[in-house]
N, C-alpha and C positions, 0 to 999 in steps of 0.2 A: 385137305391137309391134316385131317384128324388122326391119321395113322402116325404122324410125327410125334404127337404129344406124349405118348407113353415113354419115349426115350428121355424125356426131360425130368423124370422123377429124381429128386435129390436123394443120393445114396450115401453121402458123407457130409460131415459138418464143415462149414466154412467159418473162418474167424479172421479178424483183422489184428495184425501184430503192430499197431501203432504207425503203420505206413500205408500208403495207398496200394497195397498188394494183397491179393487174395491168398490166404494160407489155408491149406487142408492139413489135418493131423495135429501134432503137438506144437502149437504156435510158439511156445517158449523154449523149444528144444535147442540145444547147442549144435545138433546135427541138422543142417539146412540143405534141402534139395531145391535149388533154384531152377525153375523150368521156364525157358524161353520158348513160347509157343505161338503158332499161327493158326487161327481158328478155321482156316480153309485148307489146312495141310493134311494130306492123307497119313503121313508119318506121325503127325501129332495125334491123329485119331487112333492110330495103333498104340501110341504111348498112353493115351487116355484110358484105353482098355486095360493095359498093363497096370496102370495106376489104380483103377477101380477094382480089378479082379485079383491083383497080387500084391502090389506095394502097400496100398492103404490097409488092407486086411492084416498085413504083417507088421506094419510100422506106424500106424495112425497114433498110437499112444506114446511113441518115442521120437518121432522125426517130424520136422516141419517141411511141408511141400509148398513152396512159395512160387506163385505164378507171375510171370512177366510177359507182356505183350510184345511180340516180334512179328508184325504182319509183313510178309514178303511182298515186294512190288509185283511179282508175277501172279499173285492172287488178287484179282481186282476188288473183291468185296471184303477182304480180310481186315483192312483198317477200319471200315465201318463196323464190322463185327466186334472188333476190340473196343471201340467206342461204345457200342450198344451194351456190351457186357459190363463195362465200367458203370454206365448209367444204371443198369439193373442191380449191380452190386450195391449202389447207394440207395436205390429206390425201395428195395425190399430184401430183407435178409434171406440169403440163399438163392435169390433169383438169378444173379449173375453167374454163379456156378452152374445152376441148372441150364442156363442158356448156353454156356460154353460146352457142356456135355451134349446138349441137344444138337448144336451145330456140328460137332465132331462126329456124332452118330448118324448124321443125315447129309453128309457132304455131297453125295450124288444127286440130291434133290434140290440143292440150293444154288442159285446163280445171281448175277448182278441184277437181273430183271425182277426176280421174286424175293430178294433178300429183305427189302424194306417191309412189304406186306407180311412176310413171315415174322419179322421182328415185332411189328405192331400187334399181330395176333398173339404171339407168345407173351408179350407184355400184358395184354389184356387178360389172358388166362392166368397170369401170375398176380392179378389184382392191381396192376399198374396202368395208369391212364395211357392209352395208346397214342393220344395226341402229344402228350409230353414225351413219350418214347420217340416219336417221329422228329420232334424238335431237337431232342438230345443228339441226334446224329450230326448236327452242325454246331454243337457246343464246343467252343474253342478250349475251355478248361479241360474237358475230357480228352479232346484231341491232343492237348499238350501232355497229359499224363501218359497216353499211349506213346507219343513221340519220345518222352523222357526214357521210357523203358527201351524203346528201339535204339536210341542213341547210346544208352548204357550198355546194351548188348553188343552193339557194333564196336564200342570201345574195348570190350572184353574179347573181341575176335569172333563173335557170333556171326555166322553167315547163312547157316542152314537151321531148319527146325525139324524136330525139337532139338535144342541144345540144352542139356541138363548138367548142372554143376552140383556134385556132392561135396559139400564143404570145399569148393574150389576145383575139384577134379572133374574135367569135362567128359561128357558122353554125347556124341554128336550123331543125330539123325537116326541111325539104326544100331541098336544094341539090344542085348538080351536081358531078361530079368536076372539071370544068374550073374551077369557082369555088374549090373548096377547094385544088386543086393549085396554082392561081395564088398563093394566100396562102402555101402551104407553100414554093413556089419562091422567093417574095419573102423569106421569113424565112431560108431557106438561103443566099440570096445575101448577106443582111446578116451572117450568121455568117461567111461566107467573107471578106467585106471587112473585118470587124473594126471596132473603134472608130476614129473619125477623129481 
């Protein structure tokens, strides 16, 4: 499994904005990009690449990218992955984000059989007790946090991933950098102009 670990390097800063949601970028920004994601989803992996290579380099100082868990029932290990990422978010700064990136970069190599051993090994490499990591997968509090995100998304009409809201404007599953950056630029311009 050693070939996996290079993909887990942290390349952006995670912060908490007073809620149990991971935020990348400018946590206090009035321009919020809410990302409903499934950690076993190929389209989410594509969006993660866009986020790392284009969106964060351009907007990290001006926009908050806030993550929500939306594990789809068709992906059998996605819910466990979301719980695992929540555990790592709390166990060690940056570890949850690193795990999210790692999973999305290695989708073809992860399945229901090897997910838990991979998670335990990842936790250990992050300096987190692998026994505690294994126990966390059945932590009802963490499961409830994931379920709250899922129910909130469902109430907003989310059915596919990624679904991304730029200050409430939805982008669903497949969209271009140009489409989403145009919406972000428009929202940033509105913030700079202020109320009329």
